[in-house]
C-alpha positions, 0 to 999 in steps of 0.5 A: 193078525197071525203070521206064518213063519217059514224056517229051517232049523239049520238057518241062522237067519231063520232062528234069529227071527223065530226067537225074536217073534217069540220074545216080542209075543207076535202071534204066529205059527212056525212052518219048517221048509220042505221040498214042496213048500219051498216051491209051492209057497215060498218061491211063489210068494217071494220069488226065492226059495230062501228062508226065513219068509214071513207070510200072511195070506198072499203077503210075504216078506223075506230077508231076516233084517227086513222082517225084523224091521217090519216087526219092530214097527208094530205097536201091538207087540207084547215086548218091544225090543230095547232100542232107545237112542244110542243103543239103537245105533249100536244095535243096528251096527252089531246086527249087521256085523253078526249077519255078515261077518259072524255068520262067515266063521259059523259057516266055515266051522260047519262046512269045513268039519266033516262031523258038523257037515254030517250033522247039518246034512241030517237036519236039512235032508230031514226037512227037505225030504219031510222025513221020507226014509232014505231020501234025507241023506241024498238031499242033504248032500246036494244042499251041502255042495250048493252051499259050499260053492256059494260060500267060497265067493264070500271068503268062507274057504280053507285059505281063510280058516285061520283068519276066520277062526281067530276072529271067532275066538276073539268074538266069543271072548268079547261076548263073555266079557260083555256079559260079565256083570250079570246082564241078561242081554247085551244092553241090559236085561231086555233084548235088543235087535243086536241080541237076536242078530248075534243069536243067529250064527252063535246059536247055530255054532253052538248047536254044531258038534265043533262049536258045542265043544268049544262053548262047553269050556269053563271060559264061556259060562255066561255065554252058554247061559245067554244062548240058553235064554234064546233056546228057552224063547223058542220053547215059549219061555221068555226071561227078561228084567227091568235093568236098562242101565248096563254100561256101554263100555262092556261092548267095546271089545265086541265093536273093536272086533267088528271094526277090525274085521268086517269094516276092513273088508268093506273098505277093501271091497270099495277099493277093489270096485274102483279099479279100472278092471274089477279083480276076481278076488281082493285081499283085506288086511285086518287089524290083527295083521291077518289076510282075508281073501274074498270076491269084491261085490256091489252087495258089500258096498251096499253094506258099507253104505248101510253103516254110513246111513245108520251113523248119519241118521243118528247124527241128524237126530242128536249130537252123539252116536251113543250118548256120553257113556259111549264116547269111546265107541264113538271115537273108534267108529268115527276114527275109522270113517275119518281114515276112510275119508283119506282114500280117494275112492271114498270121496263120492261115497262120503259126499252122500252123507253130509250129516257125518260132517266129513266135507 
C-alpha cells in the first residue's frame, strides 16, 4: 500500500517523518505543500492546514507523533525501528523532548536572526506560491508574521533567548558526547524513534545559516556525520549496522538536559493551572538557574501526562524502566517524579498512575 506524504522542507516535523519513512522502507511519494493543496487536500482530509500529513486515498493522518506510531505498527516494513524494552521508553521520552523543547530553540534561532528568516521565507514562499515569480517573498513574509505570533505564547521570544540558546549549546554537546564511541545512532547502529525526533529540529537548525555555522565547528564532527546520515536517507541511501549493545550511559547528559529544562516547564505549568485564576504567563526556573517565561496551557499538561503514561507502561511490563545499564537514568527520572509528588497540585495527577508506586 503506497502512501502520499505532504510536507514542507522548512518543517522539522515533516522532515522527521520523511526520513523515518525512507529508513523504514515504507512505499510512499512526497508532495510539497502549496497554496492549492493546503486547502483542496490537506485541510479537506485532516481539518487542518498543517504538515506533515500522511494520506492514502481518503484516509489521512496528521501530527508527526501520530504518524510515527501508525508506521511503527506496520509489520511489513523493510527496517523496523530499534525499540527493544528499555530503549523504547527512553526513546519515547527523548522524542517528546525533541518535538516540544529542542524545537523551541531551533525556532528562536530561525525566526530571531534576519539572515535565517530570509532563508526560510524563501523556502516557504517558494513552496506555497509553487514558484510563481514575485509571489514567494510576499507569501513567505506573511507566513513569518503568523509563525512569530504563535511562538511568543510557547516562550520562543527575545526575553527567553539566553535561556533557550544555553540549552541549545548543552544539547549539542550532549549529542556529540553520545556519539563519541562511534555509534551511528543514539542507541547503536540502528535508528530509533528518538533519532528521528531529534533529526527534526536539529536538521532544520543545521540547514539555517546560523545553525550551519555553529555545527561547522570542530567540536561537532560526529554530530555533523549523524545529520548526514539522515540527509542520505532522504536521497534514498540508508546507513545502518548490526551493533545494538551501545551503553545507555552515553545518553545521561542528554536526558539530564531534558529533565533540567522541559520537565521543569511542564511542572511549572501544572502549578500555574492550579491557581484560582490562571495567569497569562508563568515562569519556570530551570535546573541551571535560568528563567523561562511561557503561557500556561492544557496542552503542556497533556505532555506531562504523556511522560507519566510512558513510565507507568514500562513499570507495568517490567520492574525497571531501562534495564540494569540504565539505572542512573532511571534514578534521575524517578527522582524528578518523587519531587513532583511533594507538590499538592500533583496529587490528583499522580493518583491516575498507580503503576509508578507513588501512593
